[in-house]
N, C-alpha and C positions, 0 to 999 in steps of 0.2 A: 504493499499499499504506499502511496506517496505521502510526503510529510503532511501532518494533519493535527489539529487541536480537537480533542474530545470534549463534549459537554453532555452531562447527564441531565435529563429533564423529567419533570413530573407534573407540569402544568401549574405549579404554584407561582406566586409573584417573585420570590427569590430565584426560582428556576428560570423565569422569563428574563430576570436581570442577568442571570448567568449566561443565557443564550446571547444577549446583546454584547456582554463583555467578551465572550468567546469569539463571536463574529468579528469584533474589532481586533482581537488578538490575532485571529487568523489572517486578517488583512495586513496587520503590521508585520507578520512573519512571512507573508507571501505564500501561505499554504491553504490547504482545504479545511473545512469545518466538518467534523463528524458528530452528528446529533444522535444520542442513544437514549431510548426509553426502555425501561425494564418492566414487564408485567410479572409481578410477584404472585405466586400461588396463594389463594385465600384458604384459610383453615377449613372452610366448608366446601372447597372445590374438589369434592370426592364424587365419583360416578354415581353412587347410590343416593347422594343428597343434593347434587347440582340441579337447580331448577331448569326446566326446559328453556332453551335459548340463552342460558346464562353465559356460556363460553362465547357465543356469537356477539352478545352485547358487550362483554368485556373486551373482546378483540376489537370491536369497533371503537370503543372508548380509548383504548391504548393507541390505536392508529390515529385517532383524533388528536391526542396529546402530541404525538410526534409530528403530524401535519401542521398543527398550530405553531409549533416551535420552528419548523422549516419556514413557514410563512413569515414569522417574526424575524428570523435571521435574514432572510432575503429582503424584507422591507428595510431592515436596519443597515445592512451592508450588501447592496445588490451585486457588487463585484465578487463576492466570496462564493467559491465552489462548495456545495453542500452535499454531503453523503449522510445516509441514515442507517440506523440499526434498531430494529424492534425485536428485543430479546425476551425470553421467559426464564425466570430463575430468581436468585437473590441479587439485589441491586449491587451490593458490595462485591460479590464474586464477578459479576459481569463487568463492572467498572474497573476492577483490578486487572482483568484480562484485557479490557480495551486500552488500559494505560500502556501496555507493552507496545512499544514502537511509536507512541504518540508524542508530540512535542510537549504537551502538558494536558492535564485533566482539569476541567472546570465544573464546579457544582455549586448549587445554591446553598446558602448557610442554613436555611430552614425549609422544609418541604411540607407535604400534606400529611406526612406520618401515616402509619398503618400500611395502607395499600402500596404506596410507592416510597415512602420512607426516607426522603432526602432530608432528614432531621439532623440538625447540628448535635453531635454526640453519638450519632449512629453512622450514617454513610460518610459524612464529611470527615469525621475524626477516625473512622475506620480506614480511610484512604490515606490521609495525611500522615507521612512518616512510615507508611507501610508499602509504598510502591516507589520505584526508582525515579519515576516521572514527577516533575513538580505538580503539585495540587493547588489550584487556586479556589478559594472559597468566597463567593459573592453573596452578600446579604441583601442588597437593594440596589436599585438603579440610581446612578449618580451622574447627572448631566454635565455638571461643571467639570472643567479640566484644570488641574493645578500645575501640571508639568513638573511634578515632583514624585520621586520614588524614595521610600524610607526603607532602610535595612538595619536590623539589629545584629551585632556581632560581639563575640566574647572570646575569640582566640581558638575555638575548637574547629575540628574538621568540618563540622556541620555549618558553622558560621562561615567558613571559607567557601563552601558551596553556595551559601546564601549571598555572599559578596559577589561571586561570579555571576549569579543569576541577576542580582540587582544592577550591576554595572551594564550587563547586556540589555536589560530592560531600559535603563536610562538611555543607552545609545539608540535603541529601537524607537523610543518615544521622543527622543531629543529633549530629555528632561534633566533637571538637576537631581543630584542624589544627596540625601541626608543620611549619613552613616552614624548610628547611635551605639555607643558603648556606655551602658548604665552599670555602675558598680555599687556594691554594698559593703560597708565596713563590718569587720568581725565584731562579735559581741564583747564589749569591754567592761561590762559591769557598771556598778553605781558611780564609779569615779571616772567616767569617760572624759569629763572635762579636762582631767589631767593629762590626757593623751593627745593634745592638740597637734603637737609636732608629729606624732605617729600618723594621725589623720592626714596631715599635709603631705607627709612622705608617701603614703598610700595613693593619695590623689595624683601626686606627681608621677609616680610609677605607672598608674593607670593611663594617664595622658600619654606618656612616652610609649608605652606598649601599644596603645591604640594607633598612634601616629606611625609606628614602625609597621604595624599590620597593614594599615591602609596604603603605605608607600608603594608597595609593588603593584597594587591595582591601579593606583593613579598614574604610575609610569605606563602601564599597559593601555589605559584609557584616558590619554591626555585631554581628550575633547570633552570629558564629563566634568561638569562643575560639581565639586564635592564640598558639602557642609559637614565638617567633623564635629560631632557632639559627644563630649565625654562628660558625664554628669553623675553625681552621687544621687541614687534613687532606685526605686524598684524598676526593673526593665519593663514590666507590662505597663505600668503607669506612664513611663516616659515615652515609650513607643506608641501607645494608643493616643497620647496627647498629640504627638507629631502626626498621626494618621489623619487627624481632622482636617489637615490641609494637604493631603497627599492623594495620588491616584492609585497607589499600590504600596503595601507593606510586604517586605520579604523577610522571612525568618527561617532559621534552620530547624529541622524537626527535633533535634536534641542539641545539647551543649555540654559544657563542662560539668554540670551538676554542682552541688554545694553552693559555693560563692557565685559561680556563673549561672547555675540553675536554669538552663535553657532546654530541659527535656519537655517533649510533647506531654501536656498535662500540667505543666507549670508555666513557663514563659510563653512557649508557643501556643499552648492551650489557651492561656489567658488572653493573648493577643488575638487569636482567632475569634474568641467570644466577644471581645470588647472594642476591637478596632472600628474605626468609622469608615473604612474603605476596604476594598478587596484585599485579602491576604494570600500570599503565595508561600507554601510550606515546602522547603527544599531538603531532600535527603542528601546525605554525603555520598559521594560516588562509591558504588559497591555495597551500600548498606540498604537493607530493606526490612 
């Protein structure tokens, strides 16, 4: 199959936002858009209990969801080439299979639940960090363009993969990049005020290490305007605040743990839930 972006659809508003975002992404990448809808088996879809005509009505409904998504994509980005897949099975299993060979997979942050299940915490989180392909989670349509990409990094291999993706996105979008390294001090007990010099030393070290980390990417992407943000604070809060004026946030699926704490379920999980714009979750190469 030629290069393509996959988007999973279920007919919900976040799913429709995901279709528009994925169509734009396919245009930016110069590749095709593959729209996938999965008909999940219902618990009462058993031969002895299935009402007459049930399968035909469900097949018609599923085809309608897929057709509506195709029409939306073509209306939003007429130049994009659209391919479709109507599958039966578990949504997560199908989308994990579809992720193989895709440029990236796009899903809505929340779906209809139950029947098609693109619910944040189920499909979105079952994909993010579990496939080699970048997974983009879109919660709502956002018409304004900020020309800014935000990336969080902590020095881990996952953060390096996120930086790679973020710089590529900045180039593709002709956008500036805000690279955020948020750090937290170790617990110093009730007499923390006496450790001012230690705090300053840690801050200086974090700034130096962040600058050294970014230097190689800035040499590789000299045309990207980079805003380096090194700040004392919780990574989720800092990244989500920056996301309010961004088109995309990029995070690694895991991080250093402990002080860096960027495992999916902590920083990445928190950003996916609370960011104000779409979030791309990137796995380290060779990790699934």
